[in-house]
N, C-alpha and C positions, 0 to 999 in steps of 0.2 A: 435304402439310404446309403449314399457313398461315403468314403472315408472323410472327405472334406466336410460334408454336411454333419457327420457325427462329431467331428472335432469342434465345429462351430457350435453345435447344440450343447456340447460339454463345456464350452468356454475355454478351450485350450488351443485354439488356432491363433495365427498371427494377428487376426482382427479381434477386437473385443466383442464378447457376446452381447447382443442387444438386451437380453434379459438381465445381464449383470450391470449394464450401464444405466445411469440415472439421467432422467430428462431435466431440462433447464428449470422447469417449475419445481421439481423436487430439490434441485440444488439451491434455488432461491429460498425455499422454505427452510432448508437445513442451515444455510449460512445465516439467514435472518434469526433463527433460533439461537445459534452460537453467538451472534453479535449481541442479542438481547441478554443472554445469560452472562456473557463476558462483561458487558457494561454493568450489570447488577453486581457482579463480584467486585469490580473496581470501585463501584459506588459504596458498597458496604465496607470495603477495606480502609476507608478514610472517614469513618463515622464521626470522628471528632472535629472534622473540618466544617466550615460554613457550607450551607446548602449550595450556594452558587459554585464554590470551588470544588465541591464534591462532584457535581454534575459536569463542570468544565473539564476536570481531569479524567473522569470516568469515560466520557465520550471521546475525548482526545486520545487517551491511552488505548482504548479498544480500536479506534481508527488506525492508530500506528501498528497495532498487532496484526490487523487484517491486511493492511497494505504490505507489511513485512512478509506475511505468509504468501501473498500474491507475488512478491518479488523473489521469494525463495523457490517457488515451484519451478520456474524456468531453469535456473542453475541445477537444481536437483534432477530434473528430467534429462539434462545434458550429461550429468555424471552417472546416472543409472536409468536404464529403461523402465525399471519398476515404477518410477515416479511419473512416467509419461501419462499414466492413467489419471493423474491429478490435473493435467493441463486444462481440461474443460472447466475446472472449478475456478480458475483465475478470474474469469469474467465476473461471476457473482461475488467472489471475495473482494475484488477490487471495487466493484460498484458500491457495496455496502460499506466498505472502508471510506469511500468518498462521502456517502450519505451521512455517516457518523461525523465526519469532519464538518459538514454543513451544520449539523445540529450543535456541534461544539462551538462553531462560530456564532450561531444565534444566541447561545448561552453567554458568550463573551459580550456580544453587543447589548443584550438586555440586562445582564446582571453586573458586568464589570464596568463598562463605559457608559451604560444606561442610554444607549442610542445617541450619545454625543460623539459623533464619528471622529471629530478631530482628536479626542482623547485616545482613540485607537492608535494614533501615530505618536504618542508620547507627550502630547500637550495637555496642560492643566490650566484652569482659570485662576489667575493670580488674584487673591482677595483684595490686595491693596490697589492694584492698577486696573482691575476689571478687564484685562486682556489675557489671551492665552499665551503661555510661555512654555518652551520646551524644558521638561523636567526629567523625562525618562527616555534617553536616547536609545538604549538597547531595546526597550519595550516597543518603541515605534518601529525600529528596524526589523525586529523579530516578527512583528505583525505584518509588515510589508511582505516579508518572505512568506509568511503564512497565507496571505491573500493571494500572492502569485501561485503558491502551491495549490490552493483551493481552486482557482480558476483553471489551472493546468489539469487538476484531477477531474474536474467537471467535464472538460473537453475529452479526456481519455474515457471517462465513464459513458458519455453520450456516444462516443465512437465505438464502444464495445458491443457491436451488434453486426449481424451479417449484412444488413442494409447499408451501413456506413462503409463496410468493406467493399461492397459493389460500387457505391457512388464514388468513393475516393480512389478506387483502383488499388491493386495489390501493393505496388511499391510505396505509394504515398501513405496508405493505411499502415503498412509495416513500419515505415519510418516514424509515424506518429506513435505507434505502440511501443517501439523501442526507446522512445524518448521518456518512457516511464522512469528510467534511471535518473533523469534530471529531477523529476517529481520526488523521487525517493530522497535525493540529497537535500532538496529544499525542506522536506518534512523533518529530516534528521537535524538540520541546523535550527529550524524553528522550535522543535521539541527540546533540543539540548539547551537552548537558552533558558527556557522556563524551568527546566529541571535543575540546572546547575548555577545559573548566573543571576536571574532576575531578582531574587531576594537577598543578594549579597551587598546591596548598597548600605552604607553606614547609617543612613537616616531611617532605614526601614526595619521594623522589628522582624525577627526571624520567625517563620511559620513553623508548624509542627513538621517533624522530619517526613520527607517523602520517600517511602520505601521503594519507589519505582526507579530510583537513580541507577542502582547496580543492575537490575534486570534489563533496563533500557540499554545500558552499555553492552551487556552480554548479547542482547538481541541484535544490535547493530554490528557487533563483531562477528556474530554467527552468519548473518546475511552477507557481510563483506567477504568472509572467508569462502562461503559457497560461491559467490560471484567470481572470486579470484581463481578458485579451483576449476570452475567451469571454463573460465577464460584459458587457463593453462591447458586443459584437456582439449579444447577446441583448437587452440594454436598448434599443439602437437599433432592433432589429427590432420589439420590442414597442411602442416609441414611434411608429414609422411605421405600425404596423398599426392604431393608434387613429385615425389620420387617413384611412387607406385600407384597406378590407376586404381581407383576404388571399384569394387563390384557394382554392378548395375543397381542392385537392391539398396546399396548404401547411398548411392547418388540420389535415388528416388526419395529415400528417407530424409536426406538433407534438404531436398527441394521443397518438401511439404512441412518441414519443421516450423512451428509457429514462432513469432517474435517473442522476446521476453518482456512483454507488456502485461496489460490487464486481461487480455482476451485471447481466445483461440477459436479457430474456425470449428464449427460443428459439422 
């Protein structure tokens, strides 16, 4: 056995050891387990709430957490090579984040607006006139943003596979995955409205305190700082590379670096 083979078998070469890497089936199983446990914890943390709102918030909150993790992996990998090993996990984490958002939407439709779809946009049936009138402007706008985010997330989730990468071609697929930042901003706006604004109307009774307000703000700040730090590092690296040609191995690494979306090539 030569030195290279020995290094690879010990898992200390430049390439990750196959025995140490996890296959996509294992990643799906582990992420599904984490998603289920996390949803249960969120569900039990609001035991005093109504059943519908408990499930609504638990599914929505865990969806936000998973998508935040998916969005954080890219900047972390740019800041430190240690986190490059986590890049393959973005695919499964992002997919289950979107699936939880779908379940969250179903709970809203069935439990909150009771499949009366016009109520989803802030309209309520006026008992005196028998016609729908706009009563909740913010509720309607926030749900429109949520619907756009859900459709966007489903597109990204369906494109998070090697077949889509081949069909769309590299540049188109990469552009689509990098647009996950738009999805992230839509999710932040949608979630922030229901955490901080929806129950502030003078005619609506205040619900029990939602403990997730401060953690959500901290999570958004953390991901934003990571993205900014990764941007600064990338900018400085590109700026210095104009002055000094990068080594061939560094250029190859930049060429194969995956986009900061939901997915990564296997």
